[in-house]
C-alpha positions as a Markdown table, in Angstrom:
| # | Residue | x | y | z |
|---|---|---|---|---|
| 1 | Unk | -1.5 | 83.8 | -37.4 |
| 2 | Unk | 1.1 | 84.8 | -34.8 |
| 3 | Unk | 0.8 | 85.8 | -31.2 |
| 4 | Unk | -0.1 | 89.5 | -30.6 |
| 5 | Unk | 3.0 | 89.6 | -28.4 |
| 6 | Unk | 5.5 | 88.5 | -31.0 |
| 7 | Unk | 6.7 | 92.0 | -31.9 |
| 8 | Unk | 7.3 | 92.8 | -28.2 |
| 9 | Unk | 9.0 | 89.4 | -27.7 |
| 10 | Unk | 11.3 | 90.1 | -30.6 |
| 11 | Unk | 12.3 | 93.4 | -29.1 |
| 12 | Unk | 12.8 | 91.8 | -25.7 |
| 13 | Unk | 15.2 | 89.2 | -27.2 |
| 14 | Unk | 17.1 | 92.1 | -28.9 |
| 15 | Unk | 17.4 | 93.8 | -25.5 |
| 16 | Unk | 18.6 | 90.6 | -23.9 |
| 17 | Unk | 21.2 | 90.2 | -26.6 |
| 18 | Unk | 22.4 | 93.8 | -26.1 |
| 19 | Unk | 22.6 | 93.4 | -22.3 |
| 20 | Unk | 24.5 | 90.1 | -22.6 |
| 21 | Unk | 26.9 | 91.7 | -25.1 |
| 22 | Unk | 27.7 | 94.5 | -22.6 |
| 23 | Unk | 29.2 | 91.7 | -20.5 |
| 24 | Unk | 30.9 | 90.1 | -23.5 |
| 25 | Unk | 28.5 | 87.2 | -23.6 |
| 26 | Unk | 26.9 | 85.7 | -26.7 |
| 27 | Unk | 24.3 | 83.0 | -26.7 |
| 28 | Unk | 24.4 | 81.8 | -30.3 |
| 29 | Unk | 21.1 | 80.1 | -30.2 |
| 30 | Unk | 19.2 | 82.9 | -28.4 |
| 31 | Unk | 15.9 | 83.6 | -30.1 |
| 32 | Unk | 12.1 | 83.0 | -29.9 |
| 33 | Unk | 10.6 | 79.6 | -29.4 |
| 34 | Unk | 8.9 | 79.3 | -32.8 |
| 35 | Unk | 5.9 | 77.1 | -31.7 |
| 36 | Unk | 5.0 | 79.6 | -29.0 |
| 37 | Unk | 5.2 | 82.5 | -31.5 |
| 38 | Unk | 2.7 | 81.0 | -33.9 |
| 39 | Unk | 0.2 | 80.4 | -31.1 |
| 40 | Unk | -2.6 | 82.9 | -30.9 |
| 41 | Unk | -2.8 | 82.8 | -27.1 |
| 42 | Unk | -0.3 | 83.3 | -24.4 |
| 43 | Unk | 3.0 | 85.0 | -24.7 |
| 44 | Unk | 5.9 | 83.7 | -26.8 |
| 45 | Unk | 8.7 | 82.0 | -25.0 |
| 46 | Unk | 12.4 | 83.0 | -25.3 |
| 47 | Unk | 14.7 | 80.1 | -26.2 |
| 48 | Unk | 18.0 | 80.7 | -24.5 |
| 49 | Unk | 19.5 | 77.8 | -26.5 |
| 50 | Unk | 22.9 | 76.2 | -25.9 |
| 51 | Unk | 26.3 | 77.6 | -25.1 |
| 52 | Unk | 29.8 | 76.3 | -24.4 |
| 53 | Unk | 31.3 | 76.1 | -20.9 |
| 54 | Unk | 33.2 | 79.4 | -21.3 |
| 55 | Unk | 30.0 | 81.2 | -22.0 |
| 56 | Unk | 28.2 | 79.5 | -19.2 |
| 57 | Unk | 31.0 | 80.6 | -16.8 |
| 58 | Unk | 30.8 | 84.2 | -18.1 |
| 59 | Unk | 27.0 | 84.2 | -17.7 |
| 60 | Unk | 27.3 | 82.8 | -14.1 |
| 61 | Unk | 29.9 | 85.5 | -13.2 |
| 62 | Unk | 27.8 | 88.3 | -14.7 |
| 63 | Unk | 24.7 | 87.2 | -12.7 |
| 64 | Unk | 26.7 | 86.8 | -9.5 |
| 65 | Unk | 28.2 | 90.2 | -10.0 |
| 66 | Unk | 24.8 | 91.8 | -10.6 |
| 67 | Unk | 23.5 | 90.0 | -7.4 |
| 68 | Unk | 26.4 | 91.5 | -5.4 |
| 69 | Unk | 28.0 | 88.1 | -4.7 |
């Protein structure tokens, strides 16, 4: 059995991927945390995964720009 939120979580991960792509950022390991998806209680967790230094810099720059810094 999976979390009743798993479909919403999958859609949210897709939205996050699309928003990151708008800034030229790809997190190759982005996805759902599988153990949290199969739990029948609570909401699934998003696993942001790993990225290289260039991606980390791009993500930092995009967040700072969005924050107006």
